[in-house]
N, C-alpha and C positions, 0 to 999 in steps of 0.2 A: 203174070200169075193172076188166075181168076180168084175172085173172092168167094169164099164159102158162103153157103145159104145161112145167113145170121138174122137173129132177131135184134131188135134195138129199142131202147127206151131213152127218154128225154124228159128234161123238167122245163116247164113254162109258167108264165105269170097267168093266174086264173082271174084275178081282179086286182085293181090298184089299191093297195093298202090306205087305210085311215089311221094316222098315229103310226105306232110301232106295227110292223108286219106280224101275221100270225101264219102257222102252218096252212091254214085254209086259203090263204092267198096264193098258194102255189099249187100246181098240179103235175104228176107224173104221168106220161102218156106214151103209147106206142109210136115210136118214130119210124120214119122210112128206113128200111135196112140199106146197107152199102150196095152199090151197083155190083153186078155179077163180075165185071171186070173193071180194073183201074186204068185210067188214062195216064199217058206219059207224064211223068214228073210227080205222080201222086203216090200217097202212102195210105195205108189203112191203119188207123190208130185205135187202140183200145185205152179208155180213161183210166188212169191210175189214181190221180189225186185232183181234187177240185179246190180252188181258192175261194172263200167266200170274204168279202171285203166291204168295209163300211160305205165306200163310195157307191156301191151297188144300189143302196137305198135311194140315192138321187135319181136313178133310172127307172124306178117303180112308180112311174107317172106318165100320163100321155104327152106326146110331143117330144120337143127337145129338152133335155135335162141340163143341169149345170155344165157338165163335161161331155156328155154323150147323149144320143137320143134315148128315150124311154124304151123300155121293153114292151113289145106287142103283147096284147091279151089274146090267149088262146090261139097264138099263131106259132112263130118261130121260138126255138129254145131259147132260153136265157143263155148268154155266152159271158166268158170271163177267162181268167188265167187258169190254165190247167197243166198237169203233167200227165203225159201218155206214154203207151209202149207201142213201138212199131210192130205190127202184125204182119203186114204185107207190103211189098214194094212193087210197083208197076214194072212190068217186063218178065218174061218167062225166065225162071230160074234166077231172077235177080237176087243178089245177097248184098248189095250196096246200091244206094241211089245217090241223088243230088245230095251235096253237103256230106257225104261219106256215110249216110244213114245205112244202117243193116237192121235186119229183123232181130228183135229183142232189145234194140236201143231204147232208152227213155229220151223223150223230148219234151220241151215246154213251149207254150204259146198260148195265144188267144183263141179259144175254141168254144164251140156250143156245149152246154151241158147235156152231152148224149153219152151213152156208154160207148158207143163206136162212131168214128168220125173219119171221113176221107177228107184229106187236106193235101195242098201242095207241099211237097218237101221243103220248098224254100220258105215257107210260112212258119215253120217251126225250128227251134234250135236244140242240137243235141246235148244231152247231159252226159258227163263223163263218169258220174256216180262217185267221184272222189273230190276231196278238196284240192283239186286242181294240180296237175302236173306242171304246167307252164308256169304258173305264178309260184311255184316252190322253188324254182331255180334261183340261184344267187351267184353274182360274179361270174356268170358263164358257165357255172358248174352244171352237171346234170340235174334234173328236177328230182327232188326229193320224194320218197314214197310216202303218200299220205293215206290215212285211215279213210275207208269209204263212208259216206254219210247217205241219208236217206235222199232219193230224188226229191222229196217235199221240200227240201231246203230251197230249192229254186223257186219255189212259190213265197219263200219267206226271206231268211236273212241273206241268201245268196240270189234273190229275185228282186222284182220291183220294189217289194216291201222294204228290203235291207237298203236299196239304193235310194229310196225316197226318204229314208233317214240320213244316210251317210253325205250325199251331196249337199242337201240344203243345210244340215247342222254346220258343216265346215264352210261353205261358201257363202251362205246368206248369215249364219250365225257368227262366223269369224271368231270362235272362241278363243281365249288367251287363258294361259295357266294362271289359276287363282281366282278367276271370274267365278260367278254364281250362275248356274244354268238350271232352269226349271222346265219340266216337261209334263204336259197334261196328258191323260189316258196313258200314263207312263207304262202300265203293265200290258198295253195292246202290242200289236205286231210292230208298228212303226215306232211308237214311243219306247219301247223296251230296247231298241236298237239305238235310237237317237240319243238317249241317256248315256248309254255305254260309249257312243262316240265322243260326247263331251267329256266324259271321264278319261278317254285315251288322250284328250287334249289338255289334261290337268286341271279341269274345273272342279268346283264342288257341285254336285248334282242332286237335284231335289225333283220329286214328282207327285203327281196325284193319281189315285186309283180309288175303287169303290168298296173294297172288302178288306177285312183284316188279313186274309191269306194273301191277297195280292200286295198289300203293304209290306207284308213280311218278305215276299218273294222279291220285291224291289230292294229292300235292305240287304238281304241275306244271300241271294243268289245273283242279282244283277248289279250289285256294287254301288247302288245309289247311298248317298250320305243321310238321306232321310226322306220322308213321305207322309202325305196327309190325305184323310179320306174326305173326298169332294162332296159327299151326300149330307151336307149340312146347310143351314140358312146362309144367306150372303154375309150376314154380319159376322157369324162364326168363321165363315170360310176366309174372310178378310183378317180376322185375328189370328187364325191358325198359319196363314201364309206370312203374315209379319214375324211371328215367333219362330217358324221354320227357316226363314230367309232374313235375318235380322240386318244384313249388309245390304239388302235389296237384291234385285235380279238384273243380271247384265244380259242374258240371252233366254228367250222364251220360245220354246217349240210347242206351237198350239195346235192341238189335233180335235178340240171340241167346240171352241168359240163360246157364245153366250155369256152366262155369269162368270165363268171361270176367266175368259179373256178380259171381261170388265174388271175383275178384281185384280188380276195380275198388271193390269196398266197402272194401277195406283202404286204398285211396288217396283215398277221398273226404275233402273238406275238412269241418270243422264247418259245420253248416246248409246242407250241399250238397243238390241236388235230382237225384233219379233219375227219368227218364221210361222207363216200361215200355211199349215199342211192341210188342215181338215176343220170341219165344224159338226161333229157328229151329234151334238146336242140339238142341233137344228134341222137335221135331215128328215125327221118324221113330222115336221110342222104341217098342218093342214094347207096352209097358204102363207103368202108373203106377210099378211096381217099378223100371223101368230109369231112370226120371228122375233127373236130377243133384240131389243134396241140397245146397243152399246152405249153407256152413258159417259164413260171416261175417255173418250176418244180425243179430247183435247190435251191428254197427257202426251200424244204423240208429238204435239207442237211444244208443249211446255218443258218437256224432257229431251226434246230433239232425238227422237226415236226413229229407227229405221223399222218399217213394218211392211214385209214381202211375202207374197205368195208365190207358187211355182207350179209348173207341171214337168213331169220328170223327163219329158223328151227334149227338154233343154239341154240335157247332158247326154243325149242319145249317143253321140260318138265316144263317150268316155265310160259307158257301163262296164266294159271288161276291166278298166281300170279300177273302178269302185269295187267290183266283184272280187278282184285279186287281193285287194287290201282287206276287205271282210274276211275272205278265206284264209289270209295269213294271220289275222287276229284270232280267228278260231282255232287254227292250228297251235298257236301259241298260248291258248287258254285265256286270252285276254277279253274274250267276247263269249257270252252265253247266249244259246240259241234255244228258246222256250217255244214249244209247239202244244197246242190243244189239237187232239186227233179225234175226229168223230168217224166212226166206221160205217161203211155201207152206202150204196148209191140211193137207197131209199131215205137216207137221213139228211139229204142235202138241205131241205126245207127247214128241218129242226135246227141244223147248224146255223143257217142264216138268222133265224129267229134268236138263238142263243147269243150269237155275235152282237146283234143290236141291243141286247139286253145286258151286255156285258159279262157273258158266261165264259169268256176265254181269258187265259194268260199267254201272251205270246201270240204267235201266228195261229189261227184256226184254220185247219184243213180238213177236208172230207177225203178219207182213204178209200178208195172204191175196189182196188185190185185184189184186197183180201177175200172178197166174196167170189173171186173168179179163180182162185188158186185150186 
């Protein structure tokens, strides 16, 4: 099937930010439209949801980043995790392609921030639009009927965000019933899921956030046993953490690094476990010299702590397993899924800036398809 004559727009980095990014660091531009005809194995995708994530700040610099190469200036579009809708499939009259894709299906994958993309069908994964048929089956019975959910969940709780909380919390954290778990950036996309995973394991769960509204959400909506506002001086943070967790901390899920990590180290219990997921407090430093120097690192020795980082591909062959468990907890009402939705392709830069300034509760996604209905 030949692709229609279509216009296309994309987002790219205009300049490398100094400190926290601003909307002026990004630009929207007219991108090359899709080719007149698709090659074998290709699909035409219309972007429906775009994920903006803290790690992307580490790519807003020249050369190699911490995890991936930096974005090009004025060149290729920014790329990241997206949900898209299949518009066309290669082959005259094709209704289904590789992987069983059909026109109208939602898929998720790593794609450029463009309104339209042509991709290999093998590079994206189909979304069934419901909390899973296969994982709802029990004891060989037929799969239970599940209520549909937004495809955006596959960028959040059922996507790499949820999996980045699920596997490390369980396998690095090794939480035990009655232990105390603490999560920094607990109202964020990963932190909000990690805290709930610890709760499922029978832990007392505490967290940090930056506004009264987020603290209330942690306690009242996400089931945390308590929370503190981290936007205080180091001495006050130390005092608040001691009062919040008087028995000490057995498992710490660290999303921010810096002063918070330094302070938590003082409150860890012997044989505690620290899961290093991110260090968002350090991502916008101008250079390595501006990075916060952790002072209490010797506590790792004195308290015989385990401190371990991870990359999610470590559990690549078990993603379906993790997604199935998260889906089950959602169906059973044991897991709350919070999203901050920003509407419109034109709002992508504003969403990224908001994210890095703490403007979201739960997963932040840009909903594009509303503009195109």
